[in-house]
C-alpha positions as CSV (number, residue, x, y, z in Angstrom):
1,M,0.0,0.0,0.0
2,I,1.3,3.5,-0.9
3,R,0.1,7.0,-0.2
4,P,-1.1,9.3,-3.0
5,D,2.0,11.5,-2.6
6,Q,4.2,8.4,-3.4
7,L,2.4,7.7,-6.6
8,E,4.1,10.3,-8.8
9,R,7.5,8.7,-8.4
10,H,6.1,5.3,-9.3
11,L,4.3,6.5,-12.4
12,A,7.6,8.0,-13.7
13,G,8.7,4.4,-14.3
14,R,7.1,1.3,-15.7
15,L,3.4,1.2,-15.1
16,A,1.8,-1.7,-13.1
17,P,-0.9,-3.8,-14.8
18,V,-3.4,-3.2,-12.0
19,Y,-4.1,-0.2,-9.7
20,L,-6.5,0.0,-6.8
21,I,-7.3,3.6,-5.7
22,G,-9.5,4.3,-2.7
23,G,-9.5,6.2,0.6
24,E,-11.2,8.6,2.9
25,E,-10.0,11.9,1.4
26,P,-12.0,12.5,-1.9
27,L,-9.5,15.1,-3.3
28,F,-6.5,12.8,-2.9
29,V,-8.5,9.9,-4.4
30,R,-9.5,12.0,-7.4
31,E,-6.0,13.3,-8.0
32,A,-4.5,9.8,-7.8
33,Q,-7.1,8.6,-10.4
34,D,-6.3,11.5,-12.7
35,A,-2.5,10.8,-12.4
36,V,-3.0,7.2,-13.4
37,R,-5.2,8.2,-16.3
38,A,-2.5,10.7,-17.5
39,A,0.3,8.1,-17.2
40,A,-1.8,5.5,-19.0
41,R,-2.4,7.9,-21.9
42,Q,1.3,8.6,-22.0
43,A,2.0,4.9,-22.1
44,G,-0.3,4.4,-25.2
45,C,-3.6,3.7,-23.6
46,D,-5.8,5.5,-26.1
47,E,-8.9,3.5,-25.5
48,R,-10.8,3.6,-22.2
49,V,-13.4,1.0,-21.0
50,L,-15.7,1.9,-18.1
51,L,-17.2,-0.8,-16.0
52,D,-19.7,0.3,-13.2
53,V,-20.2,-2.3,-10.5
54,E,-23.9,-2.2,-9.6
55,T,-26.5,-4.8,-8.5
56,G,-26.4,-7.7,-11.0
57,F,-23.1,-6.7,-12.5
58,D,-21.7,-9.4,-14.9
59,W,-18.2,-10.0,-13.7
60,T,-17.2,-11.8,-16.9
61,R,-17.1,-8.4,-18.5
62,L,-13.8,-7.7,-16.6
63,A,-12.0,-10.7,-18.1
64,E,-13.4,-9.9,-21.5
65,A,-12.2,-6.3,-21.3
66,G,-8.7,-7.5,-20.4
67,A,-8.6,-10.1,-23.1
68,S,-9.9,-8.0,-26.0
69,R,-7.4,-6.5,-28.3
70,S,-7.7,-3.2,-30.1
71,L,-8.0,-3.3,-33.9
72,F,-5.5,-0.5,-34.1
73,G,-3.0,-2.0,-31.7
74,E,-3.7,0.6,-29.0
75,R,-3.6,-0.2,-25.3
76,T,-6.7,0.1,-23.1
77,L,-7.3,1.6,-19.7
78,I,-10.0,-0.4,-17.9
79,E,-11.7,1.6,-15.2
80,L,-13.7,-0.6,-12.8
81,R,-15.8,1.7,-10.6
82,M,-16.8,0.0,-7.4
83,P,-17.9,2.7,-4.8
84,T,-18.8,0.3,-2.0
85,G,-15.6,-1.7,-2.2
86,K,-17.6,-4.9,-1.9
87,P,-17.3,-7.1,-5.0
88,G,-18.9,-10.1,-3.3
89,T,-17.7,-13.6,-3.7
90,V,-18.0,-13.8,-7.5
91,G,-16.4,-10.4,-7.9
92,S,-13.6,-11.1,-5.5
93,R,-12.8,-14.3,-7.5
94,A,-12.9,-12.4,-10.8
95,I,-10.5,-9.8,-9.5
96,V,-8.1,-12.4,-8.2
97,D,-8.2,-14.3,-11.5
98,Y,-7.5,-11.1,-13.4
99,C,-4.6,-10.2,-11.2
100,Q,-3.1,-13.7,-11.8
101,S,-3.2,-13.2,-15.6
102,P,-3.7,-9.4,-16.4
103,G,-4.4,-8.3,-19.9
104,E,-1.3,-7.8,-22.0
105,D,-2.5,-4.7,-23.7
106,A,-4.5,-3.3,-20.8
107,I,-4.1,-1.4,-17.5
108,L,-6.8,-2.0,-14.9
109,M,-7.7,0.8,-12.5
110,I,-10.2,-0.1,-9.8
111,N,-11.8,3.0,-8.2
112,T,-13.4,2.7,-4.8
113,G,-14.3,4.7,-1.7
114,S,-13.1,4.1,1.8
115,L,-12.3,0.6,2.8
116,D,-12.4,-0.8,6.4
117,G,-9.7,-2.9,7.9
118,G,-11.3,-6.2,6.8
119,Q,-11.7,-5.0,3.2
120,R,-8.1,-3.8,3.1
121,R,-7.0,-7.3,4.2
122,S,-9.3,-9.2,1.8
123,A,-8.2,-11.7,-0.8
124,W,-8.9,-9.5,-3.8
125,V,-7.0,-6.5,-2.3
126,N,-4.0,-8.8,-1.5
127,A,-4.0,-10.0,-5.0
128,I,-3.9,-6.5,-6.3
129,S,-1.1,-5.6,-3.9
130,K,1.0,-8.6,-5.2
131,S,0.6,-7.9,-8.9
132,G,0.0,-4.1,-8.9
133,I,-0.3,-1.0,-6.8
134,F,-2.7,-0.3,-4.0
135,V,-3.1,3.5,-3.3
136,Y,-5.0,4.5,-0.2
137,A,-5.8,8.1,0.7
138,W,-6.0,8.7,4.4
139,P,-7.5,12.0,5.7
140,L,-5.1,14.9,6.1
141,P,-4.5,15.6,9.8
142,L,-5.7,19.0,10.8
143,A,-2.2,20.0,12.0
144,Q,-0.9,19.5,8.5
145,L,-3.5,21.6,6.8
146,P,-1.6,24.9,6.9
147,R,1.5,23.4,5.4
148,W,-0.6,21.6,2.7
149,I,-2.3,25.0,1.8
150,D,1.2,26.5,1.6
151,Q,2.3,23.9,-0.8
152,R,-0.8,24.4,-2.9
153,L,-0.3,28.1,-3.0
154,R,3.3,27.7,-4.1
155,S,2.4,25.3,-6.9
156,M,-0.2,27.8,-8.2
157,G,2.2,30.7,-8.0
158,L,0.1,32.5,-5.4
159,Q,1.2,34.3,-2.3
160,V,-1.1,35.4,0.5
161,P,-0.4,36.9,4.0
162,A,-0.5,34.6,7.0
163,A,-3.9,35.9,8.1
164,A,-5.4,34.9,4.8
165,K,-3.9,31.4,5.1
166,Q,-5.6,31.1,8.5
167,L,-8.8,32.2,7.0
168,L,-8.6,29.5,4.4
169,V,-8.0,26.9,7.1
170,E,-11.0,28.1,9.1
171,R,-13.4,28.6,6.3
172,A,-12.8,25.2,4.5
173,E,-11.6,23.2,7.4
174,G,-11.7,19.5,6.7
175,N,-12.9,20.0,3.1
176,L,-9.9,19.8,0.8
177,L,-12.0,19.8,-2.3
178,A,-13.5,23.1,-1.2
179,I,-10.1,24.6,-0.5
180,V,-8.8,23.7,-4.0
181,Q,-12.0,25.2,-5.5
182,E,-11.4,28.4,-3.6
183,L,-7.8,28.7,-4.6
184,D,-8.8,28.1,-8.3
185,K,-11.3,30.9,-7.9
186,L,-8.7,33.2,-6.5
187,R,-6.4,32.6,-9.4
188,L,-9.1,33.3,-11.9
189,L,-10.3,36.4,-10.2
190,H,-6.9,38.0,-9.7
191,D,-4.1,38.2,-12.2
192,E,-1.4,39.2,-9.6
193,S,0.5,36.5,-7.7
194,E,0.4,38.4,-4.4
195,L,-3.1,38.6,-2.9
196,T,-4.3,40.7,0.1
197,L,-6.3,39.5,3.0
198,E,-9.3,41.5,1.7
199,Q,-9.2,39.8,-1.7
200,V,-9.1,36.4,-0.1
201,R,-11.9,37.3,2.4
202,E,-14.2,38.5,-0.4
203,A,-13.6,35.5,-2.6
204,V,-13.6,32.6,-0.1
205,A,-17.0,31.2,0.9
206,D,-17.7,29.4,4.1
207,S,-17.1,25.8,2.9
208,A,-16.5,24.1,6.2
209,R,-18.4,20.8,6.7
210,Y,-18.1,19.3,10.1
211,T,-18.9,15.9,11.6
212,I,-19.4,15.0,15.3
213,Y,-16.0,13.4,15.2
214,D,-14.4,16.8,14.4
215,L,-15.8,18.1,17.7
216,A,-14.3,15.2,19.6
217,D,-10.9,15.8,17.9
218,A,-11.0,19.5,18.7
219,A,-11.7,18.7,22.4
220,L,-8.9,16.1,22.5
221,Q,-6.5,18.7,21.0
222,G,-7.5,21.3,23.6
223,D,-8.7,23.7,20.9
224,V,-11.5,25.7,22.5
225,A,-12.0,28.0,19.5
226,R,-12.3,25.1,17.1
227,C,-14.8,23.4,19.4
228,L,-17.0,26.5,19.1
229,R,-16.6,26.7,15.3
230,V,-17.5,23.0,14.9
231,L,-20.5,23.2,17.2
232,Q,-21.8,26.2,15.3
233,G,-21.4,24.3,12.0
234,L,-23.1,21.2,13.3
235,R,-26.0,23.3,14.7
236,Q,-26.4,25.1,11.4
237,E,-26.4,21.8,9.5
238,G,-29.2,20.5,11.6
239,V,-27.3,17.7,13.4
240,E,-29.2,16.4,16.3
241,P,-27.8,17.2,19.8
242,V,-28.0,13.6,20.9
243,L,-25.4,12.6,18.2
244,V,-23.1,15.4,19.3
245,L,-23.4,14.3,22.9
246,W,-22.7,10.7,21.9
247,A,-19.4,11.6,20.3
248,L,-18.2,13.6,23.4
249,A,-19.5,11.0,25.9
250,R,-17.8,8.1,24.1
251,E,-14.4,9.9,24.4
252,L,-15.0,10.7,28.0
253,R,-15.9,7.1,28.8
254,L,-12.6,6.0,27.2
255,L,-10.6,8.6,29.0
256,T,-12.2,7.8,32.3
257,A,-11.5,4.1,31.8
258,L,-7.9,4.7,30.8
259,A,-7.3,7.1,33.7
260,E,-8.6,4.3,36.0
261,R,-6.0,2.0,34.7
262,T,-8.3,-0.2,32.6
263,P,-6.1,-2.4,30.4
264,S,-6.0,-0.5,27.1
265,T,-5.6,-3.4,24.7
266,E,-8.9,-5.0,25.8
267,L,-10.6,-1.6,26.0
268,F,-9.6,-0.5,22.5
269,R,-10.6,-3.9,21.1
270,R,-14.0,-3.9,22.8
271,E,-14.7,-0.3,21.8
272,R,-13.3,-0.7,18.3
273,V,-10.9,2.2,18.6
274,F,-8.7,2.7,15.5
275,Q,-5.0,2.2,16.2
276,A,-4.1,5.7,14.9
277,R,-6.4,7.1,17.6
278,Q,-5.2,5.0,20.5
279,G,-2.1,7.0,21.3
280,V,-4.0,10.3,21.3
281,L,-6.4,8.9,23.9
282,Q,-3.7,7.4,26.1
283,Q,-1.8,10.7,26.1
284,A,-5.0,12.7,26.9
285,A,-6.0,10.4,29.7
286,R,-2.8,11.2,31.5
287,L,-3.4,14.9,31.5
288,A,-6.0,14.8,34.3
289,P,-6.9,12.6,37.2
290,A,-9.7,10.0,36.7
291,Q,-12.1,12.0,38.9
292,V,-11.9,15.0,36.5
293,W,-12.9,12.8,33.5
294,R,-15.6,11.2,35.6
295,K,-17.1,14.6,36.5
296,L,-17.3,15.5,32.8
297,L,-18.9,12.2,32.1
298,V,-21.5,12.9,34.8
299,R,-22.1,16.3,33.1
300,A,-22.7,14.4,29.9
301,A,-25.3,12.3,31.6
302,H,-27.0,15.5,32.8
303,I,-27.1,16.8,29.2
304,D,-28.7,13.6,28.1
305,Q,-31.6,14.3,30.5
306,V,-31.8,17.8,29.1
307,I,-32.1,16.5,25.5
308,K,-34.8,14.0,26.6
309,G,-36.8,16.8,28.3
310,V,-36.4,15.3,31.8
311,T,-34.4,18.2,33.1
312,D,-34.7,21.9,32.2
313,G,-31.9,23.4,30.1
314,R,-30.8,24.3,26.6
315,A,-29.1,21.4,24.9
316,W,-26.8,23.4,22.6
317,D,-25.7,25.7,25.5
318,E,-24.9,22.6,27.6
319,L,-22.9,21.1,24.8
320,I,-20.9,24.3,24.4
321,Q,-20.0,24.2,28.1
322,L,-19.1,20.5,28.1
323,S,-16.9,20.6,25.0
324,T,-15.1,23.8,25.9
325,V,-14.4,22.5,29.5
326,F,-13.2,19.2,28.0
327,A,-10.8,21.2,25.7
328,R,-9.6,23.4,28.6
329,V,-8.8,20.3,30.7
330,V,-6.6,19.0,27.9
331,R,-5.0,22.3,27.3
332,R,-4.3,22.9,31.0
333,G,-2.8,19.4,31.3
334,R,-0.4,20.1,28.5
335,S,0.7,23.4,29.9
């Protein structure tokens, strides 16, 4: 498995017969697909066959596409579009068979969305990894977003002041496609390479799209200001308070258990915590005594009563208090 930023070096050499491109960051997935298409054209793939995997899809079409030869001696790029990443038993066997004997005059690119751990370890994915290239696009960590925007600006020949970069981070936080669209718009609107804060502010729309997990991440990072931005976005998008509370309470339960010395391996397995997140939780749990996390968990239980109408109060105001206190505990522990 390689990252999208490692793909360019690979494509500069001999192309593989099979590519699997998927992931959780749509922009990186799209750009990786575009890069393979461009490399395939450069390698003589002037024909393109599209296969959309839907209910009742005939998997014999994959083998037929790989075996067919062009009348004009041209190579073919076969794009198998499988958004769910679930080929089923027949499809899995068809992909494995293709990888064992790929088409001589064809390059197969399988496009999919996010794949869970089981899917990434499946037989058909392993077959692709052995005979071709598996490209997976993980989400960009928030801490790397400013640097990524810097790189994008340089590649486009644009310069903006630091305050404008921060505005881009805040307005399109977590939505890389939106950031690229905004940068493209700025380049079209202004001929000059050096842009002012006012020009960026006028051009950039509020493209941030938040999830309940963004709020939990902000609290774990000790970022009070981001907690408030995410909560405002969730409220405007009509997210139910009970879902927001669930995300915060789940983290608080984990932190309380870790602070009380619950064995982490069993806890993470039972709660299905991704490995990449385990270290963050373990570090945060050490920033405050167990009773502090327990008190916040009690507060979450009170908010649950408010949401259900059992206790008086305003759910969103309570969620603001809980998330910002959560974030301050983390920030205070780090300082």
